[in-house]
C-alpha positions as CSV (number, residue, x, y, z in Angstrom):
1,M,84.6,85.2,99.4
2,R,83.7,83.5,96.1
3,L,81.8,86.2,94.1
4,C,79.8,85.9,91.0
5,F,79.2,89.1,89.0
6,L,76.5,89.4,86.3
7,M,76.3,91.8,83.4
8,H,74.3,91.5,80.2
9,H,76.9,93.3,78.2
10,G,80.4,93.4,79.7
11,S,82.8,95.5,77.6
12,M,84.2,98.5,79.3
13,Y,84.0,100.2,75.9
14,S,80.2,99.9,75.8
15,G,79.6,102.4,78.5
16,G,80.2,103.3,82.2
17,Q,78.7,100.1,83.5
18,G,81.4,98.1,81.7
19,V,84.1,100.4,83.2
20,Y,82.5,99.8,86.7
21,L,82.6,96.0,86.2
22,H,86.2,96.1,85.1
23,Y,87.7,98.2,87.9
24,L,85.5,97.0,90.8
25,T,86.2,93.3,90.1
26,R,89.9,94.1,89.7
27,E,90.1,95.7,93.1
28,L,88.0,93.0,94.8
29,S,90.3,90.4,93.3
30,R,93.3,92.3,94.7
31,L,91.7,92.3,98.1
32,G,91.8,88.5,98.0
33,H,88.3,87.5,96.7
34,E,87.8,84.9,94.0
35,V,85.8,86.8,91.4
36,H,83.9,85.3,88.5
37,V,82.0,87.3,85.8
38,I,79.1,86.0,83.7
39,A,78.7,88.3,80.8
40,G,77.0,88.7,77.4
41,P,78.5,90.4,74.3
42,P,80.3,92.6,73.8
43,Y,82.5,90.6,76.1
44,P,84.7,92.1,78.8
45,V,88.5,91.9,79.1
46,M,89.0,91.6,82.8
47,A,92.0,92.1,85.0
48,E,94.3,89.3,85.9
49,G,92.8,86.9,88.3
50,V,89.1,87.6,87.3
51,Q,87.5,84.7,85.6
52,V,85.1,85.4,82.7
53,H,82.3,83.1,81.6
54,R,80.8,84.2,78.2
55,L,77.1,83.8,77.3
56,E,75.8,83.9,73.8
57,S,73.3,86.4,72.4
58,F,70.8,85.8,69.7
59,S,69.6,89.4,69.4
60,W,69.2,91.4,66.3
61,F,71.6,94.0,67.8
62,H,74.3,91.4,68.1
63,Y,73.7,90.3,64.5
64,L,74.2,93.9,63.3
65,E,77.4,94.4,65.3
66,A,79.1,91.1,64.7
67,R,77.5,89.3,61.8
68,Q,80.1,86.7,61.1
69,E,80.4,85.8,64.8
70,F,76.6,85.6,65.1
71,L,76.2,83.2,62.1
72,A,79.3,81.0,62.8
73,R,77.6,78.5,65.0
74,A,78.4,74.7,65.1
75,N,74.7,73.9,65.5
76,P,72.4,75.9,63.3
77,L,69.4,74.5,65.2
78,E,70.3,76.8,68.1
79,F,68.6,79.6,66.3
80,F,65.3,77.8,66.8
81,Y,65.6,77.1,70.5
82,P,62.6,78.9,72.1
83,L,64.6,81.5,74.1
84,N,66.9,82.2,71.2
85,L,64.1,82.6,68.7
86,F,62.2,84.8,71.2
87,E,65.2,87.1,71.7
88,F,65.9,87.5,68.0
89,A,62.2,88.1,67.1
90,T,61.6,90.7,69.8
91,T,64.8,92.6,69.2
92,R,64.0,92.7,65.5
93,A,60.6,94.2,66.4
94,G,62.3,97.0,68.4
95,I,61.8,95.6,71.9
96,F,64.7,95.2,74.4
97,P,64.4,91.8,76.3
98,L,68.1,91.3,76.7
99,M,68.2,91.7,80.4
100,F,65.4,89.1,80.7
101,T,67.0,86.6,78.3
102,F,70.5,87.2,79.8
103,S,69.2,86.5,83.3
104,L,67.8,83.1,82.3
105,R,71.1,82.1,80.5
106,A,73.0,83.4,83.5
107,L,70.9,81.2,85.8
108,A,71.9,78.1,83.9
109,K,75.6,79.1,84.0
110,F,75.4,80.0,87.7
111,Q,73.9,76.6,88.5
112,E,76.7,74.9,86.6
113,L,79.4,76.8,88.4
114,H,77.7,76.8,91.8
115,R,77.5,72.9,91.7
116,R,81.2,72.7,91.3
117,E,82.0,75.1,94.2
118,P,79.3,77.2,95.9
119,F,79.4,81.0,95.5
120,D,79.1,83.1,98.6
121,L,77.4,86.1,96.9
122,V,76.0,87.2,93.5
123,H,76.5,90.8,92.4
124,D,74.3,91.9,89.5
125,N,75.4,95.0,87.5
126,Q,72.1,96.8,86.4
127,S,70.6,93.7,84.6
128,L,67.8,93.0,87.2
129,G,66.3,90.1,85.2
130,I,63.8,87.6,86.5
131,G,66.6,85.0,86.6
132,L,68.1,86.8,89.6
133,L,65.2,85.7,91.8
134,L,65.7,82.1,90.7
135,I,69.4,82.4,91.6
136,K,68.4,83.9,95.0
137,S,66.2,80.7,95.6
138,F,69.5,78.8,95.9
139,G,70.0,80.5,99.2
140,V,72.8,82.8,97.9
141,P,72.6,86.5,98.8
142,V,72.1,88.8,95.8
143,V,73.2,92.4,95.6
144,A,72.6,94.7,92.6
145,T,74.2,97.9,91.5
146,I,71.7,100.3,89.9
147,H,73.5,103.1,88.1
148,H,70.1,104.7,87.4
149,P,66.5,103.4,86.9
150,L,65.6,102.8,83.3
151,S,62.5,105.0,83.8
152,V,64.8,108.0,83.4
153,D,65.9,106.8,80.0
154,V,62.3,106.2,78.9
155,R,61.1,109.6,80.1
156,N,63.9,111.4,78.2
157,A,63.5,109.3,75.1
158,V,59.7,109.8,75.0
159,A,60.1,113.6,75.5
160,Q,62.5,113.9,72.5
161,A,60.6,111.4,70.3
162,K,59.0,112.7,67.1
163,G,55.4,111.6,66.7
164,P,53.2,109.1,68.4
165,I,54.7,106.0,66.7
166,E,58.2,106.8,68.0
167,K,56.9,107.6,71.4
168,A,55.1,104.2,71.6
169,R,58.3,102.4,70.5
170,R,60.3,104.2,73.2
171,L,57.7,103.2,75.8
172,I,57.8,99.5,75.1
173,Y,61.6,99.3,74.5
174,Y,62.8,99.0,78.1
175,P,61.8,96.4,80.7
176,I,61.0,98.9,83.5
177,F,58.4,96.8,85.4
178,M,60.6,93.7,85.5
179,Q,63.5,95.7,86.9
180,E,61.3,97.3,89.6
181,F,59.8,93.9,90.5
182,V,63.2,92.2,90.9
183,A,65.0,95.1,92.6
184,R,62.5,95.2,95.5
185,R,63.3,91.5,96.3
186,L,67.1,91.6,96.4
187,D,69.2,91.7,99.6
188,K,70.8,95.1,99.0
189,I,71.0,97.8,96.4
190,I,74.2,99.7,95.6
191,T,73.9,103.0,93.8
192,V,76.8,105.1,92.5
193,S,75.6,108.4,93.9
194,E,73.2,110.0,96.3
195,A,71.2,111.3,93.4
196,S,70.9,107.9,91.9
197,A,69.7,106.5,95.3
198,S,67.0,109.1,95.5
199,M,65.9,108.3,91.9
200,V,65.8,104.6,92.6
201,E,63.8,105.2,95.8
202,R,61.2,107.2,93.9
203,A,61.1,105.0,90.8
204,F,61.2,101.6,92.4
205,D,59.7,102.4,95.8
206,I,62.7,100.9,97.6
207,P,63.4,102.2,101.2
208,R,66.5,104.3,101.4
209,A,67.7,102.0,104.2
210,Q,67.8,99.2,101.7
211,M,70.4,101.1,99.6
212,K,74.0,102.1,99.9
213,A,75.5,104.9,97.8
214,I,79.1,104.2,96.8
215,Y,80.9,106.5,94.4
216,N,82.7,105.2,91.3
217,G,86.4,105.5,91.1
218,I,88.9,106.8,88.5
219,D,92.2,105.3,87.8
220,T,94.3,108.5,88.2
221,E,97.5,106.7,87.2
222,I,96.0,106.2,83.7
223,F,93.7,109.3,83.5
224,R,96.3,112.1,84.2
225,P,97.6,115.2,82.5
226,L,100.0,114.5,79.6
227,K,102.5,116.9,78.1
228,V,100.8,117.3,74.7
229,S,99.9,120.3,72.7
230,K,96.5,121.8,73.2
231,E,94.2,122.3,70.2
232,P,92.7,125.7,70.5
233,N,89.0,125.7,71.3
234,N,88.8,121.9,70.9
235,V,85.7,120.7,72.7
236,I,85.4,117.0,73.5
237,Y,82.2,114.9,74.0
238,V,82.3,111.3,75.3
239,G,79.2,109.2,75.4
240,N,76.5,107.2,73.7
241,S,74.8,109.9,71.7
242,E,71.9,107.6,70.7
243,D,70.9,107.6,74.3
244,R,68.6,110.6,74.5
245,S,69.5,111.0,78.2
246,K,73.0,112.0,77.2
247,G,71.8,115.2,75.7
248,A,74.0,115.2,72.6
249,A,71.3,117.1,70.7
250,Y,71.6,120.0,73.1
251,L,75.3,120.2,72.7
252,L,75.0,120.4,68.9
253,R,72.3,123.1,69.3
254,A,74.7,125.0,71.5
255,L,77.5,124.7,69.0
256,R,75.1,126.0,66.3
257,I,74.5,129.1,68.5
258,L,78.3,129.6,68.7
259,R,78.9,128.8,65.0
260,D,79.2,132.4,63.7
261,S,80.9,133.9,66.8
262,A,83.5,131.3,67.9
263,D,86.1,129.2,66.1
264,Y,85.9,125.8,67.7
265,R,86.2,122.1,66.8
266,L,84.3,119.2,68.4
267,T,85.9,115.8,69.0
268,F,82.9,113.4,69.2
269,V,83.9,110.1,70.9
270,D,81.2,107.5,70.4
271,R,80.6,104.6,68.1
272,P,81.8,104.9,64.5
273,R,79.9,107.6,62.6
274,Q,78.2,105.1,60.3
275,G,76.6,103.4,63.3
276,L,75.0,106.7,64.5
277,K,71.8,108.3,63.5
278,L,71.1,111.3,65.7
279,A,74.4,113.2,65.8
280,P,75.4,113.0,62.1
281,G,72.0,114.2,61.0
282,L,72.1,117.2,63.4
283,V,75.6,118.0,62.3
284,R,74.5,118.2,58.7
285,R,71.4,120.2,59.5
286,Y,73.2,122.8,61.7
287,G,76.0,123.3,59.1
288,L,78.7,121.9,61.5
289,S,80.3,119.2,59.2
290,T,83.7,121.0,58.9
291,R,83.8,121.4,62.7
292,V,83.0,118.0,64.0
293,R,85.3,115.0,64.1
294,F,83.9,111.5,64.9
295,T,86.6,109.3,66.3
296,G,84.7,106.0,66.7
297,R,85.6,103.9,69.7
298,L,89.0,104.6,71.3
299,T,91.4,102.6,73.4
300,T,91.9,104.0,76.9
301,A,95.3,105.4,76.0
302,Q,93.9,107.1,72.9
303,L,91.0,108.6,75.0
304,V,93.5,110.1,77.5
305,R,95.4,111.8,74.8
306,H,92.2,113.2,73.3
307,Y,91.2,114.5,76.8
308,C,94.6,116.1,77.2
309,R,94.6,117.8,73.7
310,A,91.2,119.3,74.2
311,Q,90.6,122.6,75.9
312,M,87.3,121.6,77.6
313,M,85.0,118.6,78.0
314,V,81.2,119.1,77.7
315,C,78.7,116.8,79.3
316,P,75.2,117.9,78.2
317,S,73.4,115.0,79.9
318,L,69.8,115.3,81.1
319,Y,70.6,112.8,83.8
320,E,73.7,110.9,85.0
321,G,73.8,108.3,87.7
322,F,77.4,109.3,88.2
323,G,79.1,110.7,85.1
324,L,82.4,108.7,84.5
325,P,83.5,110.7,81.4
326,V,83.3,113.9,83.4
327,A,85.4,112.5,86.2
328,E,87.9,111.1,83.7
329,A,88.3,114.5,82.0
330,M,88.8,116.1,85.4
331,A,91.5,113.6,86.3
332,C,93.3,114.7,83.1
333,G,93.2,118.3,84.3
334,L,90.5,119.3,81.8
335,P,88.0,122.0,82.7
336,V,84.4,120.7,82.2
337,V,81.0,122.2,81.4
338,A,78.3,119.9,82.7
339,T,74.6,120.1,83.6
340,T,73.0,119.8,87.0
341,G,71.3,116.6,85.8
342,G,71.3,113.7,88.4
343,A,74.7,113.2,90.2
344,L,76.8,115.6,88.2
345,P,76.8,118.3,91.0
346,E,78.2,115.5,93.3
347,V,81.1,115.1,90.8
348,V,81.6,118.8,89.8
349,E,81.7,121.7,92.1
350,D,80.2,124.6,90.2
351,G,82.7,127.4,89.8
352,V,85.4,125.4,91.5
353,S,86.1,122.3,89.4
354,G,83.8,123.1,86.5
355,L,80.8,125.0,85.3
356,L,77.2,123.7,85.7
357,V,74.2,124.7,83.7
358,P,70.6,123.5,83.7
359,P,69.9,120.3,81.7
360,G,68.2,120.8,78.3
361,D,69.3,124.4,78.0
362,A,71.4,124.9,74.8
363,L,71.8,128.6,75.3
364,A,73.2,128.2,78.8
365,L,75.5,125.5,77.5
366,A,76.7,127.8,74.8
367,E,77.4,130.7,77.2
368,A,79.4,128.4,79.6
369,M,81.5,127.1,76.7
370,R,82.1,130.7,75.4
371,S,83.3,131.8,78.9
372,L,85.9,129.0,78.9
373,M,87.0,129.6,75.3
374,E,87.7,133.3,76.2
375,D,89.4,132.8,79.6
376,A,92.6,130.8,79.7
377,Q,93.1,131.5,83.5
378,L,89.6,130.1,84.3
379,R,90.4,127.0,82.3
380,R,93.6,126.5,84.1
381,R,92.1,127.0,87.6
382,L,89.1,124.7,87.0
383,G,91.3,122.0,85.4
384,Q,93.7,122.0,88.4
385,A,90.9,121.9,90.9
386,G,89.1,119.1,89.0
387,R,92.2,116.9,89.0
388,Q,92.6,117.5,92.8
389,R,89.0,116.7,93.5
390,V,89.1,113.3,91.6
391,V,92.3,112.2,93.3
392,E,90.9,113.0,96.8
393,K,87.4,111.7,96.4
394,F,87.0,109.0,93.7
395,S,89.1,105.9,94.2
396,W,88.3,102.3,93.0
397,R,90.1,100.9,96.0
398,K,87.8,102.9,98.3
399,A,84.8,101.8,96.2
400,A,85.8,98.1,96.6
401,L,86.3,98.5,100.4
402,E,82.8,100.0,100.8
403,T,81.3,97.3,98.5
404,E,83.0,94.7,100.6
405,A,81.3,96.1,103.7
406,V,78.0,95.7,102.0
407,Y,78.8,92.0,101.3
408,A,79.6,91.6,105.0
409,E,76.2,93.1,105.9
410,V,74.2,90.7,103.8
411,C,76.3,87.5,104.5
412,P,78.3,88.1,107.7
413,D,78.9,84.4,108.3
414,R,80.8,84.1,104.9
415,S,82.8,87.3,104.9
416,G,84.1,87.6,108.4
417,A,87.7,86.6,107.5
418,T,88.0,89.0,104.6
419,V,86.4,92.2,105.7
420,P,88.6,92.9,108.8
421,A,91.7,92.5,106.7
422,A,90.4,94.9,104.1
423,A,89.2,97.3,106.7
424,A,92.7,97.3,108.3
425,A,94.2,98.0,104.9
426,S,92.1,101.2,104.6
């Protein structure tokens, strides 16, 4: 099949959705499909055989992250094109239209590529912009992966906002209603867990029969235990701490509880410290400055070494559609403390491959971390069981084969030659 993937920001270092894009397209290409990716910045680096088509962004966020690249344009008049000016102005005002503007640019690129040689299917990765419906009008089936509905992010952001002005800003930030309108009109929805499917069903009023839950995979050849020295009581956090759904504030509160009774260090893997607001402020307020190390973004190899040097990984998320960092840590043989938010209980078996606590409960988080700090045998048992669970349950090849079966369901006349071969390989 000739497949076209869409993602409004494609880098695998910008979050789990980028990791999903990289590995799923790699496996689909290895299964014999011709895979194209239309993506906005930060741009993805894809596996061999996957073709990338880059779209520009005129958002305020892109200006802040890559000022020289943003300003270095051959035609300065581009800044005043209606869509570009709209994107810059709205993002400067604190609104997030990038999924909408990306979908319209993706529509134009799709038309260009589709005229050269028709695509068999379009697979959107969480963007759910209006342009998808216009793409669908070309008679091409459109499938979308929804990692979790944005209403979850809005609810958690509003709940943690300080004051009515910040609450209002959080409410208008995300394009919830656009995503709901578009998702209901697509051919099939893929979710990355059963919990995510249930949330999408409630948030978007999409029948469960219209969805297929397919777990993410982990590259267990890369994420594996290494023979490196452990750093005593080194706790690692991996995630976008500015996203209030990730619960970084609760982790730092838990570490404040443990501050006077446990000797620990926190490795904080996120954007560079100067680009963060929430976590550095709380670190100073709680008196944790000597105990927290901000690494900035890491290469995959660096991240694996950090996992293997740590004694535990903590995921304090209020909700996760899957929880890739948790599964990565488990693949490295690292015991994890996670919450019961969203799909995390589908990834971690409580008491078997990790410890689970209620989301938003800093005291429970602190007690679970204390129990791991004080019990080396428990750490060893949970770490070994976690590695085994990931190897047995979460494979990118398996995810690609199941995704391929969804493609066959929505366009059987175009996929008949590929699916039996792939099914035979499984």
